[in-house]
py3Dmol code that shows the C-alpha trace and the ligand (Angstrom):
import py3Dmol

protein = """\
ATOM      1  CA  MET A   1      30.491 -65.252  16.606  1.00  0.00           C
ATOM      2  CA  ALA A   2      30.848 -61.547  15.815  1.00  0.00           C
ATOM      3  CA  ALA A   3      27.812 -59.342  16.267  1.00  0.00           C
ATOM      4  CA  SER A   4      25.977 -58.043  13.259  1.00  0.00           C
ATOM      5  CA  TYR A   5      25.961 -54.257  12.587  1.00  0.00           C
ATOM      6  CA  ARG A   6      22.895 -54.380  10.396  1.00  0.00           C
ATOM      7  CA  GLU A   7      20.670 -52.579  12.831  1.00  0.00           C
ATOM      8  CA  GLN A   8      23.114 -49.717  13.286  1.00  0.00           C
ATOM      9  CA  TRP A   9      23.653 -49.258   9.536  1.00  0.00           C
ATOM     10  CA  ASP A  10      19.899 -49.322   8.990  1.00  0.00           C
ATOM     11  CA  ASP A  11      19.653 -46.440  11.504  1.00  0.00           C
ATOM     12  CA  LEU A  12      22.275 -44.512   9.513  1.00  0.00           C
ATOM     13  CA  ARG A  13      20.410 -45.154   6.263  1.00  0.00           C
ATOM     14  CA  ARG A  14      17.189 -43.749   7.888  1.00  0.00           C
ATOM     15  CA  ARG A  15      19.118 -40.641   9.029  1.00  0.00           C
ATOM     16  CA  TYR A  16      20.446 -40.142   5.555  1.00  0.00           C
ATOM     17  CA  ARG A  17      16.975 -40.625   4.008  1.00  0.00           C
ATOM     18  CA  LEU A  18      15.423 -38.082   6.345  1.00  0.00           C
ATOM     19  CA  ALA A  19      18.108 -35.530   5.406  1.00  0.00           C
ATOM     20  CA  ILE A  20      17.525 -36.204   1.683  1.00  0.00           C
ATOM     21  CA  VAL A  21      13.755 -35.827   2.035  1.00  0.00           C
ATOM     22  CA  GLY A  22      14.267 -32.510   3.898  1.00  0.00           C
ATOM     23  CA  PHE A  23      16.657 -31.391   1.172  1.00  0.00           C
ATOM     24  CA  LEU A  24      14.289 -32.375  -1.622  1.00  0.00           C
ATOM     25  CA  LEU A  25      11.477 -30.225  -0.004  1.00  0.00           C
ATOM     26  CA  PHE A  26      13.439 -27.040  -0.737  1.00  0.00           C
ATOM     27  CA  PRO A  27      12.496 -26.825  -4.377  1.00  0.00           C
ATOM     28  CA  LEU A  28       8.846 -27.172  -3.350  1.00  0.00           C
ATOM     29  CA  ILE A  29       8.929 -23.966  -1.337  1.00  0.00           C
ATOM     30  CA  PRO A  30       8.165 -21.682  -4.349  1.00  0.00           C
ATOM     31  CA  VAL A  31       5.478 -24.156  -5.568  1.00  0.00           C
ATOM     32  CA  VAL A  32       3.752 -24.081  -2.143  1.00  0.00           C
ATOM     33  CA  GLY A  33       4.132 -20.275  -2.118  1.00  0.00           C
ATOM     34  CA  TRP A  34       2.441 -20.094  -5.506  1.00  0.00           C
ATOM     35  CA  ALA A  35      -0.390 -22.482  -4.480  1.00  0.00           C
ATOM     36  CA  LEU A  36      -1.072 -20.496  -1.360  1.00  0.00           C
ATOM     37  CA  GLN A  37      -0.868 -17.094  -2.973  1.00  0.00           C
ATOM     38  CA  GLY A  38      -3.758 -14.769  -2.053  1.00  0.00           C
ATOM     39  CA  ARG A  39      -5.245 -17.353   0.589  1.00  0.00           C
ATOM     40  CA  PRO A  40      -5.844 -16.201   4.171  1.00  0.00           C
ATOM     41  CA  GLY A  41      -2.939 -17.359   6.359  1.00  0.00           C
ATOM     42  CA  GLY A  42      -1.009 -18.529   3.281  1.00  0.00           C
ATOM     43  CA  SER A  43       2.077 -16.729   4.195  1.00  0.00           C
ATOM     44  CA  ARG A  44       2.200 -18.238   7.646  1.00  0.00           C
ATOM     45  CA  ILE A  45       1.616 -21.800   6.122  1.00  0.00           C
ATOM     46  CA  LEU A  46       4.536 -21.065   3.596  1.00  0.00           C
ATOM     47  CA  LEU A  47       6.774 -19.831   6.364  1.00  0.00           C
ATOM     48  CA  ALA A  48       6.102 -22.985   8.465  1.00  0.00           C
ATOM     49  CA  PHE A  49       6.688 -25.198   5.605  1.00  0.00           C
ATOM     50  CA  ALA A  50      10.014 -23.417   4.620  1.00  0.00           C
ATOM     51  CA  LEU A  51      11.318 -23.529   8.190  1.00  0.00           C
ATOM     52  CA  GLY A  52      10.050 -27.101   8.761  1.00  0.00           C
ATOM     53  CA  SER A  53      11.944 -28.315   5.738  1.00  0.00           C
ATOM     54  CA  MET A  54      15.065 -26.436   6.743  1.00  0.00           C
ATOM     55  CA  LEU A  55      14.800 -27.692  10.284  1.00  0.00           C
ATOM     56  CA  LEU A  56      14.286 -31.286   9.056  1.00  0.00           C
ATOM     57  CA  THR A  57      17.368 -31.080   6.839  1.00  0.00           C
ATOM     58  CA  VAL A  58      19.618 -29.514   9.526  1.00  0.00           C
ATOM     59  CA  ILE A  59      18.513 -31.885  12.327  1.00  0.00           C
ATOM     60  CA  ALA A  60      18.699 -34.961  10.185  1.00  0.00           C
ATOM     61  CA  SER A  61      22.086 -33.964   8.811  1.00  0.00           C
ATOM     62  CA  PHE A  62      23.469 -33.492  12.255  1.00  0.00           C
ATOM     63  CA  ARG A  63      22.103 -36.805  13.390  1.00  0.00           C
ATOM     64  CA  ALA A  64      23.751 -38.419  10.479  1.00  0.00           C
ATOM     65  CA  GLY A  65      26.994 -36.633  11.139  1.00  0.00           C
ATOM     66  CA  PHE A  66      26.978 -37.770  14.841  1.00  0.00           C
ATOM     67  CA  PHE A  67      26.430 -41.320  14.072  1.00  0.00           C
ATOM     68  CA  ARG A  68      28.285 -43.677  16.516  1.00  0.00           C
ATOM     69  CA  CYS A  69      30.344 -46.441  15.092  1.00  0.00           C
ATOM     70  CA  PRO A  70      28.769 -49.842  15.531  1.00  0.00           C
ATOM     71  CA  ARG A  71      32.110 -51.451  16.671  1.00  0.00           C
ATOM     72  CA  CYS A  72      33.888 -48.776  18.830  1.00  0.00           C
ATOM     73  CA  ARG A  73      30.770 -46.688  19.693  1.00  0.00           C
ATOM     74  CA  GLU A  74      32.760 -43.471  19.011  1.00  0.00           C
ATOM     75  CA  TRP A  75      31.646 -40.788  16.471  1.00  0.00           C
ATOM     76  CA  PHE A  76      31.958 -42.493  13.080  1.00  0.00           C
ATOM     77  CA  PHE A  77      32.787 -39.322  11.082  1.00  0.00           C
ATOM     78  CA  LEU A  78      34.589 -37.416  13.767  1.00  0.00           C
ATOM     79  CA  ASP A  79      38.113 -37.760  15.130  1.00  0.00           C
ATOM     80  CA  GLY A  80      38.757 -34.768  17.503  1.00  0.00           C
ATOM     81  CA  PRO A  81      38.634 -31.606  15.474  1.00  0.00           C
ATOM     82  CA  TYR A  82      38.778 -33.551  12.221  1.00  0.00           C
ATOM     83  CA  ARG A  83      35.538 -34.327  10.429  1.00  0.00           C
ATOM     84  CA  ASN A  84      34.965 -36.258   7.102  1.00  0.00           C
ATOM     85  CA  SER A  85      31.308 -36.884   6.222  1.00  0.00           C
ATOM     86  CA  PHE A  86      32.402 -38.732   3.141  1.00  0.00           C
ATOM     87  CA  THR A  87      34.709 -41.268   4.914  1.00  0.00           C
ATOM     88  CA  ARG A  88      34.421 -44.888   3.847  1.00  0.00           C
ATOM     89  CA  LYS A  89      35.662 -46.243   7.199  1.00  0.00           C
ATOM     90  CA  CYS A  90      35.377 -45.195  10.954  1.00  0.00           C
ATOM     91  CA  LEU A  91      37.761 -42.354  11.740  1.00  0.00           C
ATOM     92  CA  ARG A  92      38.485 -43.985  15.108  1.00  0.00           C
ATOM     93  CA  CYS A  93      38.773 -47.808  14.562  1.00  0.00           C
ATOM     94  CA  GLY A  94      38.808 -48.121  10.843  1.00  0.00           C
ATOM     95  CA  LEU A  95      35.638 -50.258  10.523  1.00  0.00           C
ATOM     96  CA  PRO A  96      34.614 -50.062   6.931  1.00  0.00           C
ATOM     97  CA  LYS A  97      31.252 -48.343   6.335  1.00  0.00           C
ATOM     98  CA  TRP A  98      28.467 -50.813   5.808  1.00  0.00           C
ATOM     99  CA  ALA A  99      30.618 -53.713   7.113  1.00  0.00           C
ATOM    100  CA  ASP A 100      28.309 -56.474   8.387  1.00  0.00           C
ATOM    101  CA  GLN A 101      30.673 -57.631  10.945  1.00  0.00           C
ATOM    102  CA  GLY A 102      34.214 -57.046  12.137  1.00  0.00           C
TER     103      GLY A 102
END
"""
ligand_1 = """\
1
ZN
Zn 34.878 -47.183 15.029
"""
view = py3Dmol.view(width=600, height=400)
view.addModel(protein, "pdb")
view.setStyle({"model": 0}, {"cartoon": {"style": "trace"}})
view.addModel(ligand_1, "xyz")
view.setStyle({"model": 1}, {"stick": {}})
view.zoomTo()
view.show()
């Protein structure tokens, strides 16, 4: 019986979602700036919010990009210097993305 890869794909989905959440926070930066306008310490809070959303996006994107293939345990989106974040299969072993088994 082949092992199920569901847990590993769920982990990739979580990584994608976290990157999307971080990215969706960007449009809120001016809104937060407007809401904090004139308040003591507002610029520091705004800076922390902006940097936090950027860091969240960058870190989550890197984590998604360095996802290990559930079958071969190599980088799913990397093959040496070649990188393809939109590939539909593992660049090392060819496992289709989201395949339950194989
Ligand atoms: Zn693989």
